[in-house]
N, C-alpha and C positions, 0 to 999 in steps of 0.2 A: 959265591955273590946271591945265586938263587936261595941257597940255605940261609942266608943272614935275611933275604928280603921276607921269606916264610916264618923265621924266627920272630923278625919284628911284628909282622902282620898278626902272628899268636899272641905275641905279648901284648899287642894293641886289643886283640879282640878278648884277652882275660881281663885286662884292665875296663875296657868296656862292659863286660858282664859284670864285674865287680861294683862298676860304679852304679849300673842299672839296678842290680838288687838292691844295694844300699839305699838308693833314692825310693825304691818301692816299699823297702822296709819303714824309711824315715815318714812315708807318707801315711802307712799304715798306723804308725805310732802317733802320728799328729790326729788321726781321725780318731783314734782310741780315747786319748788324752785332752781333746779339744773340749768336750763337752762338761768334763770335770772341772777343768780349770776355769770355763767361764762360770761355772755354778760356785765354785770357790771365790772368783772375782767378786762375783754378785752377793754372796753371803759376807765377804768382809765389807763390802760398801755398804750394805744393809748396817751391820754391826756399827762401822763408823759414824752413818748416820743417828742410830740410835743413842749412840754416845753422847751426840751433842743437841740432840730431840727427843729424850726419854718418853714424851707424853704422846708422841704422835703413832698411830697404829699403822701406817704405811706411808711409802715414799714415792713419788712419780717424778720424772723428767719433767722440767719446766720447758714445754714445748716453744716459747717465745725467746728461750736464750739464744743472744746474739754475740760470740766472743769479739767480734771487730765494734760491735756498739759497746760492750763492757769496757773495751781497753780504750775507747773514747772518754767514757766517762770518768776514768780512773785519770787518764791524761789529762783531762780539763780540771780534776781537783789536784794535779800536781802530784799523782800517785803512780808514776811510772816505775818500770822495773819489776812489775808483778804481774800477773794474769788471774782473771777468773776462769777456771778450768769446766766448771759444772754447776749446775742448780737445780736442785729438787723441791719439789713442794712437798711438806710435811703436813699429813692429813690425819683427822681424827676419825673414829671408827665410822662415822656415818659420811666421811669425803669431805668433810668441810675442811678449807684451808687454815691452818695453825701459824705457819711460817716458812721459811725456807732454810734448808740447809745448802751451804755455800762452798764449793771447795776453790781454795786461794793456792796459788806458787809465788811464792817471794824468792827473787833471784839475786837477793843481797844478801844471802847468809855467808857465813865465814868460810864455810867449807862447801858452797855450792846452794842448789835449790833448798828451799823449806817449803814442803807441802802440808796443808792442814784443812778439816771441815770444819765449818763455824754453824751452829744454829741460831736462827735469828726469829723472833716471834713476830707477829704483825706490828706490836707496839714498838718495835725496835730493842726489845730486849736481848742481850747477847745470854742465850743457855750457856755456852761454853764453847771450847774449841778442841779438837782432837788432831794430833798428829799425825799422819801419813807419811810422810818422809822428811828424814832429816840426817846430816852428814857433817855434822860441827863436831868440835876438837872435845875429844873424851875427857872429862872431868870438869869442863867448862861449859861450852855450848850445849853439848848432851844433857845438861841439866835442864833445858826447856821443860820437858815433860814433868819434872817435879816442881820446878821453880814458877815458872811463867804460866803453865796451861790452868792450874787452880785458880790463880788470880783474876782469869777472864768470865769466871763463873756467875751467872745471874746478875749481870754488869748493864744498865742502861746508860749509856753515855755517847755523844756524838762521835767524839773520839777520842783516843788513849795518847797518854805521853807516857814515857818511861823517866823515873828517878833513880839516884844513886843514895839518896838520904833518908828513904823511909816514905812511902806512899800516904797521904795526908786525905785522899778521897777516892771516890770509885773509879775516876779516869785516869789514875796513876796507877803504874805496875812498876814493881819493885824489880830493877835489873838483876841478871845473874852477874855476881861478882866476877870479874875478869873476862865478861863475855857481853860487852857491849854491842858487837856488831850483831850477834844473835838475837839478842834481846830487841835492838832496834828494827831487825827484819821481821820479827814475828808480829811487833807492835804496828807497823807499817802495813802488814799483811792484814791483820785484823782490821786496821783502820780502811784498808781498800773494800773488804768485804763490807763492812757497814756503809761506805761511800755509795758502792753499786745498790745495795739494799734501798737505801734513802732515793739516790737519783734515778733507778730504774725501777726497782721492783715495788716500792712502796707508791710509785705513781701509777703502777699499771692496774689499778684497779683490782687487786687480788691475781691478776695473772691467771694465764691459762695452763693446764696441764694434757700431756698427751692423751688423747680418748682412748 
């Protein structure tokens, strides 16, 4: 019995040592990779912002952004089922405000959430949108980047609708054939971003950015 107890204790100590070493190694790896990962995320974020606001020289977090207030504004406009995730102020070389980059997530996609950034100038013109995350059906909804995204470039509309019979004005978006749900999700998401711009950002007298 004593021999069995000693063996169990030995095995437990070995397991503990292995767990301890593994934990320490994971901690070291995390410390080493934490900064490069953060830098990569920041770079990707800046690139996404430049995609939808090419005339801006820099981007700063919109200090007055209130997720709960954003959700209230969307709900009041009948645009539930989507979130305003983040807002950045787009600035020129001298720090003057040119507009905003708004990150939206629509939870109504066929394959799950669809997240994108959209650039809106101070006069409400939509520079365009840039998809950040999408998991729609291959060959159908995944065509959003090729079919839908270009249609939102340099458009000034209060809201967009989609059509299956061919757009006749700037506020109409041609739907992806066989992917109406994806089309509707992207269009509704863009409308949510525009609604947030009109009801919150455009009424904030330019808004404040982080000092």
